C-alpha positions in Angstrom: 7.8 -3.2 -0.9 4.8 -5.5 -0.9 4.8 -5.2 -4.7 8.1 -7.0 -5.0 7.3 -10.5 -6.1 10.8 -12.0 -6.4 12.6 -12.6 -3.1 16.3 -13.1 -2.7 18.5 -14.0 0.2 22.3 -14.2 0.2 24.1 -16.4 2.7 27.7 -16.1 3.6 28.5 -19.1 1.5 27.3 -17.2 -1.6 24.2 -19.3 -2.2 21.6 -17.5 -4.3 18.0 -18.5 -3.3 14.6 -17.6 -4.7 11.0 -17.4 -3.5 7.9 -15.4 -4.5 4.5 -14.3 -3.6 2.3 -16.9 -5.2 -0.5 -14.3 -5.6 -0.3 -12.4 -8.9 -2.8 -9.8 -7.8 -2.1 -9.4 -4.1 -3.3 -5.8 -3.7 -6.3 -6.0 -6.1 -4.9 -3.4 -8.4 -5.9 -5.7 -11.3 -9.5 -5.9 -10.0 -10.6 -9.4 -9.1 -8.1 -11.2 -11.4 -7.0 -14.4 -9.7 -9.6 -14.2 -6.9 -12.5 -16.7 -7.2 -15.7 -16.7 -5.1 -17.8 -19.7 -4.0 -20.5 -20.2 -5.1 -19.5 -18.5 -8.3 -22.8 -16.5 -8.7 -22.4 -14.6 -5.4 -22.0 -10.8 -5.7 -21.3 -9.7 -2.1 -17.9 -8.2 -2.8 -16.5 -5.4 -4.9 -13.3 -3.6 -5.8 -13.1 -0.2 -4.1 -10.8 2.7 -4.9 -9.2 5.3 -2.6 -11.7 8.1 -2.3 -14.8 6.0 -2.6 -17.5 6.7 -0.1 -18.3 4.2 2.7 -21.8 2.7 2.5 -24.4 5.0 4.0 -21.8 7.7 4.8 -20.1 10.7 3.2 -16.7 9.6 4.6 -14.2 7.9 2.3 -11.8 5.0 2.4 -8.1 4.8 1.6 -6.2 1.7 0.3 -3.3 0.6 2.4 -1.1 0.6 -0.7 -1.7 1.5 -4.3 -5.3 2.7 -5.0 -7.4 -0.4 -4.9 -8.8 -2.8 -2.3 -11.3 -5.7 -2.0 -14.5 -5.0 -0.1 -16.5 -8.0 1.3 -19.9 -8.2 3.2 -22.4 -10.8 4.1 -24.9 -12.5 1.7 -28.0 -11.4 3.6 -29.8 -14.6 2.7 -31.8 -14.7 6.0 -29.5 -17.2 7.7 -26.0 -18.1 8.6 -23.6 -17.9 5.6 -19.9 -17.9 4.8 -18.4 -16.4 1.6 -14.8 -17.2 0.6 -12.8 -15.1 -2.0 -9.8 -17.2 -2.8 -6.8 -18.1 -4.8 -6.5 -21.7 -5.9 -3.6 -23.9 -7.0 -2.3 -27.5 -6.9 -0.2 -28.8 -4.1 1.1 -32.0 -2.5 1.6 -33.3 1.0 4.4 -31.8 3.1 4.4 -28.3 1.4 4.4 -25.4 3.9 2.4 -22.2 3.3 2.2 -18.8 4.9 -0.7 -16.5 4.2 -1.2 -12.9 5.4 -3.5 -10.0 4.5 -4.6 -6.7 6.0 -8.3 -6.1 6.8 -10.1 -2.9 7.9 -13.7 -2.3 9.0 -14.8 1.3 8.8 -16.6 3.0 11.8 -19.5 4.0 9.5 -20.1 0.5 8.2 -18.4 -1.6 10.9 -18.9 -5.3 11.6 -21.9 -5.7 13.9 -23.5 -8.5 15.9 -22.4 -11.9 14.5 -20.6 -10.6 11.4 -17.0 -11.8 11.2 -14.0 -12.0 8.8 -10.7 -13.9 8.7 -8.3 -15.6 6.3 -7.7 -19.3 5.9 -5.4 -21.8 4.1 -7.5 -24.7 2.9 -6.5 -28.1 1.5 -8.5 -30.5 -0.5 -7.9 -34.1 -1.7 -8.5 -35.2 -5.3 -12.2 -35.6 -4.6 -12.6 -32.1 -3.1 -12.9 -33.4 0.4 -11.6 -30.6 2.7 -8.5 -31.5 4.8 -7.0 -29.7 7.9 -5.6 -26.3 7.1 -4.9 -23.0 9.0 -7.0 -20.1 10.2 -6.0 -16.6 11.3 -7.4 -14.5 14.1 -10.9 -13.2 13.5 -12.2 -9.7 12.9 -15.5 -9.0 14.5 -17.6 -6.2 16.1 -14.9 -5.9 18.8 -12.2 -5.0 16.3 -10.8 -1.5 16.2 -12.2 0.5 13.3 -10.5 2.7 10.6 -7.2 0.8 10.9 -5.8 -2.1 8.9 -5.4 -5.3 11.0 -2.6 -7.7 10.1 -4.0 -11.3 9.8 -1.7 -14.3 9.4 -1.8 -18.1 9.3 0.4 -20.9 8.2 -0.2 -24.6 7.4 1.4 -27.7 6.1 -0.3 -29.7 3.4 -1.5 -33.0 5.0 -1.5 -36.4 3.4 -3.5 -36.8 0.2 -3.5 -33.0 -0.5 -4.1 -32.1 -4.1 -5.4 -28.5 -4.0 -4.6 -25.5 -1.9 -6.6 -22.3 -1.4 -5.7 -18.9 0.2 -9.1 -17.7 1.2 -10.5 -14.4 2.5 -13.6 -15.2 4.5 -16.7 -13.1 5.4 -19.5 -14.7 7.5 -22.8 -13.8 9.0 -24.6 -15.6 11.8 -27.9 -14.0 10.7 -29.5 -11.4 8.5 -28.9 -8.5 10.9 -25.1 -9.0 11.0 -24.2 -5.9 9.1 -20.8 -4.4 8.2 -18.1 -4.7 5.6 -14.4 -5.3 5.5 -11.8 -3.8 3.2 -8.8 -6.0 2.3 -5.3 -5.1 0.9 -1.8 -6.5 0.6 -2.3 -10.2 0.6 0.8 -12.3 0.7 0.9 -16.1 0.1 4.2 -17.9 -0.1 5.8 -21.3 0.5 8.1 -21.7 3.5 11.1 -22.9 1.5 13.4 -21.6 -1.1 14.6 -23.1 -4.3 18.3 -22.9 -5.1 19.0 -21.5 -8.5 22.8 -21.4 -8.4 25.8 -20.7 -6.3 27.4 -17.3 -7.0 29.5 -14.7 -5.2 28.3 -11.2 -4.6 30.7 -9.9 -7.3 28.6 -11.6 -10.0 25.3 -9.9 -9.0 26.0 -6.2 -9.7 29.1 -4.7 -11.1 29.9 -1.0 -11.0 32.8 1.1 -12.4 36.4 0.6 -11.3 35.8 -2.9 -10.1 33.4 -1.8 -7.4 30.5 -4.2 -6.7 27.2 -3.5 -5.0 23.7 -4.7 -5.2 20.3 -5.0 -3.4 17.5 -7.4 -3.4 14.3 -7.5 -1.3 11.1 -9.5 -0.6 12.0 -12.3 1.9 10.4 -12.7 5.3 12.6 -15.4 6.8 11.4 -14.9 10.4 7.7 -14.8 9.4 7.1 -11.6 11.2 5.4 -9.8 8.3 8.3 -7.4 7.8 10.2 -8.0 4.5 14.0 -8.1 4.5 16.4 -6.3 2.2 19.8 -7.9 1.5 22.7 -5.9 0.1 26.3 -6.5 -1.1 28.9 -4.0 -0.2 31.5 -2.3 -2.3 34.7 -4.2 -2.9 36.8 -1.9 -0.8 40.3 -3.3 -0.1 41.0 -3.9 3.6 37.6 -2.5 4.7 37.0 -3.8 8.2 40.3 -5.6 8.1 39.5 -7.3 4.8 36.2 -8.7 6.0 33.9 -6.0 4.5 34.5 -6.0 0.8 31.9 -8.1 -1.1 30.2 -8.7 2.3 26.5 -9.4 2.7 24.4 -7.1 4.9 20.7 -7.5 5.9 18.1 -4.9 6.8 14.4 -5.3 7.8 11.6 -3.0 6.6 9.8 -2.1 9.8 7.2 0.2 8.2 6.9 4.0 7.8 9.7 4.3 5.4 12.3 2.8 7.8 14.9 0.0 7.5 16.9 -1.4 10.4 20.1 -3.5 10.1 19.7 -7.1 11.2 22.7 -8.8 9.7 26.4 -8.0 9.2 28.6 -10.7 7.6 31.7 -9.3 9.3 30.2 -9.9 12.8 30.8 -13.4 14.2 27.7 -15.5 13.9 26.3 -19.0 13.9 24.0 -20.3 11.1 21.0 -19.6 13.3 21.6 -16.0 14.4 20.5 -14.5 11.1 16.9 -15.1 12.3 17.3 -14.8 16.1 19.0 -11.4 15.7 15.9 -10.0 14.1 16.3 -6.6 15.7 12.9 -5.0 16.4 9.3 -5.7 17.0 7.5 -2.5 16.2 4.0 -2.3 17.8 2.8 1.3 17.4 1.8 2.8 14.0 4.1 5.4 12.6 7.8 5.7 12.5 8.2 4.1 15.9 11.8 3.1 15.5 13.1 6.5 14.6 10.8 8.5 16.9 11.1 6.0 19.8 7.4 5.8 20.2 8.0 2.4 21.8 10.8 1.3 24.0 12.4 -0.1 20.8 15.2 2.0 19.5 17.7 1.9 16.7 20.9 0.6 18.2 23.6 3.2 18.9 26.2 3.5 16.2 24.1 2.0 13.4 23.3 3.5 10.0 19.7 3.7 8.9 18.6 3.4 5.3 15.2 5.2 4.7 13.1 4.1 1.8 9.6 4.9 0.7 7.1 4.2 -2.1 6.8 7.9 -2.8 10.4 8.2 -3.9 11.9 9.7 -0.8 15.1 7.9 0.3 18.0 8.8 2.5 21.0 7.4 4.4 21.3 8.6 8.0 24.5 8.2 9.9 24.7 7.2 13.6 24.7 10.9 14.6 21.4 11.5 12.9 22.9 13.4 10.1 21.5 12.8 6.6 24.5 12.0 4.4 22.5 11.4 1.2 18.9 11.9 0.2 16.5 11.9 -2.7 13.6 14.3 -2.0 10.0 14.1 -3.1 9.5 14.7 -6.8 13.2 14.0 -7.6 14.7 11.1 -9.4 17.9 9.5 -8.3 19.3 7.0 -5.8 21.3 6.9 -2.6 24.5 4.8 -2.7 26.4 4.0 0.5 30.0 3.8 -0.8 31.7 3.8 2.6 30.8 3.9 6.2 32.2 6.8 8.3 33.6 5.6 11.6 31.8 7.5 14.3 33.7 7.8 17.5 31.5 6.7 20.5 30.6 9.4 23.0 31.2 9.0 26.7 27.5 8.4 27.3 27.2 5.8 24.5 30.1 3.9 26.1 29.1 4.1 29.8 25.3 5.1 29.7 23.6 5.9 32.9 26.6 4.8 34.9 27.9 8.3 34.5 25.0 9.7 36.5 25.5 7.0 39.2 29.2 8.1 39.5 28.3 11.8 39.7 25.7 11.0 42.5 28.4 9.0 44.3 30.9 11.9 44.0 28.3 14.3 45.2 27.6 12.2 48.3 31.3 11.9 49.0 31.7 15.7 48.8 28.9 16.2 51.2 30.5 13.9 53.7 33.9 15.5 53.2 32.6 19.0 53.8 30.7 18.0 56.9 33.8 16.3 58.3 35.9 19.5 57.6 33.2 21.6 59.2 33.1 19.5 62.4 36.9 19.5 62.9 
């Protein structure tokens, strides 16, 4: 999903908005296109491919997505040094930017001593004087190895801003600060949307027989690094008492091929709850929502749409039954035409109160038997 550049969001009013990843080569699949280095003659970076060997090791690296990634290391010039690899563009005061990227240091060539890496949003005035910007958390010798770390920062262009940079930084305190960092999936966007027009969901996608449906993806309205997917429903007469046809529904891609529902137009809401009802914060790697590896769980009675970049897709109903699927190596699509109403179970309605009631009955029976025995 990180490849999707155009971002859409549909509000209940039918307003159609647009945003995009400013970076044209966010995952380095097109080598170093769009990524400068300063000074321009430095060579302490490279584009690596999945399967390439780690420096000084027989072990290999794997890109987070696609097959390419950026590798950075220190200048080894005998002293402290900092090397930025960066995108650059024009800006003006008041514009808000978000920048995120994933960095990984391998155990066989990990950051050591005073070697560090981070990402930064930099602003400059018309004379190239640097202004206040934003800086992410720092990767260092203390960072876990062999896993991609999500780094994020945001900043607002201050007064007199003329240029903006989204920079990946690698630094050394001295010549013995060894280690490299692999970078992938950079995302640089402005924290606003531009209205292109006002439409209804019917005008977006039209199917046969007057049915309408559609999907768009790429937004990150709550800034949590998980992209949202917005869909329009079939125009089904009287669905959900007439509220469901042409409705707008939101899902959030939480990783590991899983989407969770975060927005339902037919549910009463205020203009703010689209963001506050964000659903889940997944903290463990893997399909933590569907496997319940954390305390987070998919809410009872909710459908799950499963999507992946290897083509596997499915629709899973609240009972855990796969209603539709496209398997690996197949071409096709899944299409949720209607939602089956699942009758709630006794446990889903009353939860652990059932066990409390059974325990209470058991205690009452014990007292009753003891009373009869003593009479």
